N, C-alpha and C positions, 0 to 999 in steps of 0.2 A: 112381481113387482107392482106395486101402488100405481094407481093412474096417474097420469100428470097433471099437476095441479099451477095455476099462475101464482109466482111470487109475490106476495102482498110490498107492495112500494116500502122502503124505509122509511121511521119514523124521523129520522137524523136527516137535515137538510145538509147539503153540501155545502163544504166547506169555501167561500170565496172571500178572496182578498183582495183588496182594493190595490192600487197600484203604490200608494203612497204608505202602505201596511206592509209590504215587502221586508223583510231584512234589508241592512245598508250593504252587504257581499253580494245582494241579487242585484239591487238597487245600479250598483255602480259598473255590476256587469253589463245591463241594459245598456245605460247611458253610455257604457263605451261601444256600446255596437252601433249608434245613430249617427248619422251626420250632423255638420255644423249646424245646419239652419233646424233640424231637427231637435238637437240639445238645447239651442235657444229657444225654440218651443215648450220644450219639458219645463225648462226651469219657471215657466209662467202657468206651471198645473197650477202647484201650489206651495206652498212656502218651505216644507219637505226637503221635498226634491231641489228647489232653489239654495237652500241651505245645505244639503249633500253635495249639490254639486260645485259649491264654493268651498266647500271642506276638504274635496277629492280633487280637486282640480286636476292636481300634477299628476295622478292615477286617470281620470278620465280623460283629460285633453287630448296625450298624446295619442290613446285609442281610437278616441273621434276621430283626430287628423287621418289617422290611417284606413278607417272607415269610410271616409269622404274621398280620399285620394289613393287608394288602395296600391296603384303600380306608380306613385312620383315620389321615390327614392333621393331624387335631387333635392327637391322641395322641404324632402320631412329630413334632412340633414338630421340626426341629435343636438340636442343644445350639451353644451358642456355643465351647464347648472338646471338641474333640473325645477330649481323655482320659477325658471322662466317660461314654463308650460303655464301660459295664462290662458283665460277667455279674452284677451284682449290679444294675445299672440296666435290665438285660433282665431278669431276672425279676421286677422291681419292675413293668413293663409288665402284669402280671398282676391284680393287684388294680384297677389302672385302667381297664382295660379290661374286665372285671367291674362297675365301677362306670356306665363308659358304657352299658354293654347295659342295667343296672338303672333306671337313668335315663331313657333312652331307652324302652324297651319297658315301664314301667309305663303309658305312655298306653294302653295295651289291656289291661292287667289285667283289666276286666271284661269283656271282648270288645266291646266298642262302639269302634268306630272313630271314632266322633263328638267324643271327650271327649278332643279331642288337648292341652288345657290341662294333664291331669295325665300329665308328661313331657314332656321336652326333648330336639329331634334331637343326636345325640352331636357331629355335624358342627358345632354352636351354640357359638359360646365364651360364650356365655349360661349353659351346664351348668358348665361348669371349679367355680365354687364349692360347688355341692351336691355335683357327682361326686369333689370332694377329699374332702371330709367321709365320702363312703360309701366311698372307696377305704379310708379310713383304719379304716373299721368292718370291711371285710374282710380286713383285717390283724390286728385285733383275733382274728376268727371265726377266723384261721391259726393264730395262736398256742395257742388254748384248744383248737384240734383237734392243733396240735403236740402241748402237753403230752399230750392222749390217744394218740395214736401211741407218744410214748417210754413210756409205762407199759406201755403193753401188748405193748411192744418187750422190755422187761423178762424174765428168767426168774422164775420161780414162786418161787425160793428168795429171790428179792430183794424180793419183792412181802407174802407173807405173813410175820406178826409174831411166830409164835412155831413151834418146833417140832412145836407139838401139832398144830398145823395140817396143816402138811406130813404127818405120821401117817397124817392120814385117806387119803392117796392110797391106800393099800394095802387099808386096813379097810372105806374107805367112798370109793369111788371119785367115786359124784354130790356126796355133800357136800362133797368135798375139792374138785371142781369148782366147784361154786356158789360156795365161799371164797374158793378163788384172785380169781373174779369182781369177788364182792362186797368183797375188799378192794383190788381193782385200781382201782375207783371211789371208793373211797372216797381212793386215792391222790390221782387225777385230781382229786378235787373240792375236795381242801384247796390243792393248786398254782394249780386253778384261780381259788379263792377270793382266795389270796394275790396271783398275777398281775393279778387286776381292783383289789386294795386300793391298788397300786403304781401303778395306770398316770392319767395325769393326768385330771380329770373332764370335759375335754374329748374324749378320745378314748371314754369311755365314753355320751357324746351322739352322737357320731359311728355307734359301733356302734347304739345303740339307734334312731335312723334309718336307716341300713343295715337293719336285721332288719323295720322298718317298711315298706319298700318291699317286700324279701325274700319276706317271707310273701305280697305278694301275686301272686308268681309260683302259688303253691297252689291250685287251682281245686276245687271240688266240682258235679256235677251232679247235679240229682233226676233227668233225664229219660235217661242216657245207658244203654244196653244193651249187651249182650255182651262178650267178651275183651277188647277191646281199652280199656275202658273199665272199670279194677277198683276195686272198692270202697277208700272210709277206712276203713280197719282198727287204726287205732293207739289211737282213741279212742271208745270205740261208743257210739253213736247220735249223735254229736258232730260227724260229717262236715262237715253244713252250716256250722258253726262254727270250721271246721278253723286260720283264717288269725290267727283272736283267739287261740285256743290255742298255736298254733307262736308267736307273737311272747312269751307270756306264758311260757311253759315248762311249760306244762299239757300239753303231750300229747308222746308216746313221740317224733314225729318231731322236735321238737326237741334231744334227745340224739341223734338221729340226725346233723342238720346239725353239731350241736358237734363229736359225733367224725369225719366225715368231711371237715366244712371247705370251703373255696372250690375245691377242688379237683372237687369232685362236680358245683358249676356248670359250671366249666372244661370238662370235658367234655362236657355237653351242647349249650350255649350256643354252646361255640366249636374246642373238638381232637377231637369224633367229627362224623365227615361229616352235615351238616344232610340229606343225600338219601339217608341211609341211613333205610329204615324205624324198627329200632328204638331209635334215637338221639331221636327225642322223647318217648320213655319211659324213657329211663335211668335218670333219676333216681326216677322213680316205682319202676320196676323191683327195681332196687339197694336202694330201702328196705322192701319188700316180701320180698325173699328176707333182710336183716337181721333184721325181722321175725320170720319163721319159722324162722328161725335153720336147723336140721340136718333141719326138718320135712318129709318127700318127698310130696310135694301136687297131684294132678293136678285139675285145673279144677274139677271137679264137687265135688269134698274141698274145695277153695279156698272156692268161693260156701257152699256147707252150712255151712263155719263163722260165717259170716256171717248166718246166721239169724236171730231174736230168740231162738227157743226153743231153737237149738242151739249157742249162741254158747260158745266154749270158747278161750281163750287158753293154749296151750301152754308158754309162757314166762311164765307170770303172775308169778312172782314175781324173775325177772330186770326185767320192764317195768316193775314199779314202781318196785324202785331207780334205773333209769336216767331213770326218767318225775322221780321226787322229786328227785336230785340236778341233772336239766336245770332246773327249776323254781329250786333253790337259784342257779343259776347268773345263769338270767336277772333274778330278783330282787336279786342282787347287783349286777349291772350296772344296774339300774333305782335302785339306792336309790344308787350312787356319781352317776349322771346327774343326782339329782334335789336333791343337796347346793348347785348352785347354778346351777340353772337353772328355767326353766318352760316349758310344753305347748312350745309356739313352738318353742324353739331344737332341738326333737326331733322337730319335723313336719316334712314336705318340701311339706306343701299349699303353702305360704306360696311357698317356690321359684317354685312352677308356677304361680300365680295372679299373680306378678309376672311369670314369663316370658309368660304369654297377655295381658296388659298392653304387654310390649316387644313382640309377635308382630303386636298390634293396629294398633300405630305402623308397624309396619317395612312392613305390608301398605298403610296408607292411605301412605305416602310411595312406595310401590313396588321396594322393593328387593327383589334377588334371593332367592329360596327355596332353603331349606339343603336340600342333597341328602338322600336315605336312603341308609344304606348297611350298615343292622342289618335289613334286613325279612327276611332267610332266618334271623333265630337261633330255633330252638325254642323259644322261652321258657318257657311254663309249664310245671308240671307237673300233669295232669289226671290224677283221681280224680270217683268219683261217690258219692252216697250210699249208707251201709249199707243193706242191705235192710228192715231196720225203718222207718228213717225214709222211704225210698221206700213202703211199706204206710200210713204213714199221709197221705204227699201224695196218695197216691190214695184215701183214705177221705174227705180234707176237699172234694178234686174232687166226689167223688158225691154228697156231703150239698151241696154249693153247688148243683151242677144241680138234684139233687132240690128243692133251695127254689125255686131260679128258675122251675120247670115246675109248681110249685104258685100261683106268686103270680098275683091275678086280673089280665086282663090291661086294660092301659089303656084298651081302646076300650069295656069292661065301661061 
């Protein structure tokens, strides 16, 4: 046997194909394994991929829908006409699925697993009437958010009302920056109010219904400690009443939800990996970052900012405008919804109590239990109460303990 020798490297370079050089059948398989966001991103890679997705839409779109929502059989009921599988139909699944999550997970909004009547499983056909209304509410929120996005993408020259405002850029940059911000928000508010005035009353009611459910995702606890539970910072001393403030538009967080729109919840509830530790606090952390703006704060500075005697909102002027305009939007929706409705038409509890009776009858007849497919969704947005409320809670607890200690014994 001859001595071992090192094999000379081949002079023929390995064949490497770019993505857009692959055969059509391979590209169709790749596209079909994408999720919704990935497919729309893939369309922007090159003209060939964009044309291929458009040409084979009726083949690719159903596969993408199944890849995005693998267990959502009720959401993905087959269409009678395959021509209905369009990119528009695919994108329309997002508000429908957000509605399914909101109606399903609302059962656990108070952290009590026994309150099963306050919510309907996503695979139960009984949920469809409520989900359709909630999906309409998500669509209204998407339009309100799109208005904000469009205005913030405008150049400052297209926002400012006069050349005098623009002149502040050189002589007083801080004033110029604030004026651009204020007039952007003015423009957004005007466009939103015109949109609300033009939508049907039923859409306004559906939005109000959706927002009532949405507020239940936000929770504040008075007993949570540590970095993992950051305080509700947006409305001083009102963390314990954050849900009601959010619905009415009295909270800065309402402005943030209107600005970001459904995508904020889509990311935490579905797009981001539920196994990633940062996913469950995605909405909370994004909102805190937006509140603080460009302020660079460490954990100790962050907590110190919200002590009762050291409260300091570094962006107070900006936040006052945002909170005020968010209230005006929510008030316009409220007025629109109230013109031809009563409280029951915007209250989801009616649907839930009807379902409770339906479920009781099913159990009595021995029907099959509806499967759970959304248990993994990181639904809640968890804050804790500001330090002032926590201190008040401690004082009340001590006073109660002291009062009990001085009470005469029952045996005396």
